[in-house]
N, C-alpha and C positions, 0 to 999 in steps of 0.2 A: 317659262319652260321650266318642268319636273327634274327635283334632283334626280342624281343615281340611285341613291338610296330609295328616292320613292320610288322609282322606276324597278327597284331587285323587290322592293316590299309588294308592290301589283304583280312581280310575277311569282311570287313564292307560289300559291296556289298550282301553278302550271307545277313548279319543279317537284312539288310534293308529286306529282304521279310517275315520275320519271323508273327505271329503273335502278334500283339499287345499286349496282354494277357502277351505271354513269354517273350517277348523286355525287361522290367522293370527289370524281376529277372534273366536272363542271362546276363544283363547287370552289374547287380552287385555283380556276379561272376566273369566276368571278370574284374573288378576293382577289388579285393578281391585277384585276379592272379598277378596284377600290368597289364594288357593288357590295361586300358584306360590312364594311365599317354601319359605327354606327347604327340606325335602330331598323336595318335591312328587314329582319326577321323576326322582329316584334312586336307582339298583338299592341293594338291600339290602347289608350288607357282615356277613362274617363271618370271623373270626378268631381261634385260641385263640392267645395270646399268651404262655401258661406253664402248661405241666403238672409240676407237684412232680412227684419222687419218692415214692413212699409211702409213709407213715408210719403203722410198727407199734406197738403199744404196748406199752412197756417193761414188762422181766420183771418187775417188784416193781409194779404198777401195779396199783389196785384201782378196778373200775368202777363209778362211784357215779351215771351217767347213760346215760340212753337217749331215743328219742326217743317221745314220747307216740303220735305219730300213725301210725306203725308198730313200734312196741315191742318188735315180736319179730323184728326183722332182724337180720342179723350176719353180712352179708355187707359187704366195702366199704361203706365210707361215705365217697358224695361230697359235695364242696362245691364249689359253682359261685362263683367270685369277679366282680362287673360293677362299671364304674363307670370313676373319673378317675385322674392319676397318685396320688392319697392311696392307695386299694385298689393301683395297681401296685406301689408302695414304692418310689419315687421316690430315689435315692441309693445302695437298701439292698442288700446278696450276697442272694440266694437264701434261703439259710437266716436271715438276718437280716426279710425282711420280716414283717410281723406274720402275714398271711394261714398263713405258713409256721410261726413261732410257735405257733398257733391251733391249727392241725392237727394238733401233736404231742400240744401237751397234750387237745387233744378224743379222738384214739388213746388216749392214756392214763387217759380221764376216761371212757370207754364201752368200754374192751377191744377195739374193734374197727380194724383198718387203716380210716386215714383217705386220698384222693385227693383235692389242689385241682387245680382244674384254674381259669384267669386267662383271663376273655378281656377285663379292661381294661385300660389303656393310658394314656401322658400323652396329656395333651389333649381329652381324653374328653368332648364335649358331653350334658346330659343327654338332650335333647330340640331344642332351638332350632340349627341349623347356619348360619352364612352364606355357607359351599364346599362344594356340593354335588359337588364333584370330589373333594374330600377324601378319602385314603383313608392307611391304615396304611404306611410307609415298610418296605420289605423289604431285608435285606442278610444276602447267603449264603444267599439263599431264604426266609429266615425275616421273620415278621413282628416288629418290634423296638416292644415297649411303651415303651421310654425314650424314645423318638420322638415330639414332640408330632404329633397329629393329630386333626379333630372327629370323626372317625370310624374305628369306627362307633361311634355314641352309645352309649349305657347302654340305652335301648331298644332298639337295632339286636342288641346283645352277648346280652341277654333271650333274641328270638326265636333267635340259633343257637344257645346253649346250651342251651334249652330241648327243639330239635331234636337235640342231642348227647346228653344226658341229663336227659332227664324225669324220671329216677328220683334226681336229685341229693336232700339230706336237708338241705341247708344254702347258701341263698343269702346273701351279703354282697353288700353294694351302698351305690353312695354316687352323687350328681352335683346339679351346680346351682355349683361356681365358677366351671367355664369359663363357661356361661353369661351370667353375670354377667360376668364380666372379672376376672381374678386382679389386673392390671397395676392396673384402676381400683381394687380393695381393698385392693392394700399400698400402692402411688406415693402419697406426700403431695404437698399444697398445697406450691408451686405449680408443680409439674410436671403433677399432674392436678387435673381442677377440677370431676371427679366429686365431687357433693355429699352428705353420707352419705344424705341424701333417696331418690337416684336408685339408690344401693346395695342400702335395702331394700326400696320396690319392685320392683327387679329380680328382687331372691331372691324377695320373696313372689311373683313372677310361676312360679317354679319349684314352685309346691306343687302345684296344680293337673297337672301334668305329673310330681311325685312319686305323687301319688295314682292316674293312670293308668296307671304303671308297673306300681305296686305291687298293682293290680288284675288287671292281666296279667299277674306273675307267679306270683301266691297262685292263677291256676286254670293257670299252664304246668307248674307244678309243684306239684303234688300231696298230697305230703310234706314236704315242705318249712317249715320255720323259715326266717323272712326277717328278716337283721339289716340294720337300714339305720343304715350308720357314718357319724356324724356329723363335721363340721370342728373343727379347733382353733382357738382368738384366733390371729392371724397375727402379729399387732402389740397391744403393751398401753400402758402406762404407763410399764413396767419397761424397755419397748424404748429410751424419751427418756433417753438417760443424756448428752445434750447439755446448750448452755448457755440460762441461762436469759435471760429480757429485760432489758434494759438498762431501769435505770431512772432518769430524769432526766437522762442521758446517759452517766452512770455506767459506766466497762466491767462486760461482762457478767462474771458470777458463774456459775462451773459447780456444777451443780447434784450433790445429796453422794453419793458412791460413782463419780464419773465420771473421768475420767482423760485425756489427750491419747491415747494409745493405743488408749480403750477409742472416743473421738470419731473417729479417722483409721480404725478397721476399720466403722464405722456408715455414715462417710463413700463409703465402697467398695460397701457393700453399696447404698450410696443409687443411686452410681453404675452399679452392677449393673442397677438395676430402671429406671433411667432409661434407661438403653441399651436394652434391652428393648423398652421403649416406642415409642424411636424418636421420641422427644423431645430438642434441644436440650440438652446438658448443661452450658452455660459457666459458669450459678450453683452449681451443685454442683461442682465443680471445684474451685469458690475452698475455701480451709479454711473449716470452718463456724462460729468463731471472726470467722472475720474477715465471713463474711455476717451473721453476729447485729449486729456492730458497724455496719454500711454500713447495713443494713436497720432498727435500732432497736425489733428484735421477737424475739421467741424463733424460734428455727432452726426449719428446717423440719417437723425428723423432730418435732418436740411436740408437735404437730397428728394424728400420722399416723394415731391408732386409733380414732378415728369412725369411719371405713368399716370395717374390722374389727368392733368393736361392730356395726354395725348388720347386717353378714352375717350372724356366731355368732348372734345375737337372732334375727332374722329367721326365719334358714334350721333353726335349730333348734326356734321356736315352726311353721314350716310343715311340717317335717318331722312332728311331733307328729300335728300337723291330719291329714295325709296319711295316717299311722296308722292313727287313730281312723276314716278314712272305707272305711278297708277290715277293720276290725276291730269284732266284735263288745261287745271289752270293755275297761274305758280305765280302768279301779280306781276305779271308784263315779264316775267323774264324765266330765263332757262333755267332750273334747278343747277346745285351744283353737285360737280363728280363728286363721286363716292370715292376719297384717295384716301391712304393712309397719313395725317398730322399729327407731328411733334414739333408746332411753333414754339416760343417763349414760354412761361408759365403764366398764367393768370392773363391770356390775353382778350378780348374781346370776340365773344361769338356771335355772329350774328342772328337775327329774331326772324321768325318763319312769318312766311304771309298765311291771313286767316281773311276770309272773304264768305259771302254768303252760301251756307252749305247749300251744291245741288249737285243732280245726277251726274253731274260730269266731277262736280268737286265736294267730295265731299270727306273727304281727310286732310286730318292736320296734326300740327306739332306742338304739343304743350309744354314748355319749360318752365323752371323755375330761376326766379334770378340766379345768377353768379357772382355773388359776393364773396370775394374770400377768408370775410371775416366768419360765413356761414359753414364752412368746412367742417371736419372734425377735429377736432383736437384745439380751434379757435376761441376767441373767448365770446363769441357770441353764436356758438353752432348751432346746426337745424340738425345733428344728427345725435342719437343715440350715443352716451358712452361707456367704456367698462362697471359692469357691476362692480362697487365698491362696500366692504361691510366694515359699520363703525362701530363696536361695543356691540347692540343687539338689534342693529337697523340695518339693510341693506340697501342701496342707494342704487336704483337699478331703473331699467324701464319699466311700462306697466304694466307686463304681462312676466315678469320675469318668474314671480313665486309660480305662477299658473302653467308656466311650459318649462320650468324646473320639474314639476310633477309629472309633467307627458313625457322628459327626458326620461326618466326613472321608469317608467311604463313602458317607454320602447325600447330601452336599449340596460341591455347588463354591465357592459364592458366602462368603468368608468371616466376613460379619458374622452370618450364618446358622449356621456353624459353630460362633462364638462361643455364638451364645444358648443352639444347642442344647447345649454342652458344659456351662453352668453350669445347665441346667436343674433341679436337685435342689431350687437355693437355696429356702429356707423349707419344704422339706415334712419330717416327721417324721423326724429322726435313730434312730440303734438305740436310745437311750430312748425315745423318743415312740414307736416301734414297737413297745416293751415294754408301753407304755400304753394301746396300741391292745389288745396280744392281752389283758392285764388285764381291757380293758373287756367285752372277747365273752368269757372263759371266765366271769365273776363272772354276766355274764346267762345263761347256759346252764346255769350250775349251780342260775339259779332255773327256766329252762323247759324243762328236761328232766332235772330232780331225779325220782329215781326214787319218793321218799316227797313227802307231799304240803309245797310248801314255805310257809314262809311268805310274805306277799306283801315282796318286795323291791323295791328298787332299783338303777339303774344307776351304777356307780360312776363 
């Protein structure tokens, strides 16, 4: 069912022909009905953010996969990438992005040349937007996927891609985290008063929009297998290496495995998130041990994993529900309902059914391992940390220097330049990207198997 804002957009051409005296009153009525919010009167946007060099199969590769929807095709295999900064690969060099890794692996596995075209960019919304005038920044005449913009939304990207490459055989997409608000998920109490229940409710609202998008994509790309790429756990219990609460006025005791350097590092990460939220930094600028002593309770970071848990569990459940709504195969069971979830942190999330792609079942969920040790601030994190300067060296993500120059060209405000330059924090790093690639390869080894595969699940 089309959304109200989409209906309003379709009505805009008719409205523009009405007498000027009637228009203001009609506009008020439409706003009262909620038809003027979001992108109701915004023009659609269409930008390719990255066309990767064609991936050719290795000379020693042995093809084992083929597109079940078009098994006789031997021409260049087209992959379309839609979504936000996770799909774009913030902080990663082009060759390190997981869509590039997957492109090369798929070339080897199919024996066909592969062309990957990305429409994804940092900051993209799935559907709902707050600023209808938002658009991608251009530097040197090129749209910059590294620089935040609400639009083009994932929906707009899909329309754009379908107009240019309707013969794409694979569509990779995501969407929701920017609709919910990344800082609401990652920024902890007492600087973020958003409760986990609100995070879960807002995430569940993405379910119907994702379902509508998947219905749209399956119609636009008739021979494509669609992989919805889920998010990772932003923070976990293992992200908390800070001081434990005081007991009866006794000095705080460090948690096992923590160290002053780890505490200082997480304090820096916390200040970055706080800075991006635009909120007061005074308390977090205190040494965290002092914060714990003065407040007589756990340091703020020790409670910050609950919102991440609510987002991850709800998004994965609702994405499965969205997929079940457009697929006729669900592995022999009804898809889970899309409902807000806020279970205890670090619970096990059910894996998704994957079978051989067919005309009736060609949308699947790709997930990465949900290990608390891989979260932000944990010992074996798969996410980029805050850029840290030491003497003449800066330890940061692989695109920090390049992005910093782009930020100076795109923004005049110093604060905006800084926020832009550290945009990759808490996004998948090189190891994280490799795990996303493995998840997609595992999925397609079942969905595109040339022999009848056993029922498998994403890893």
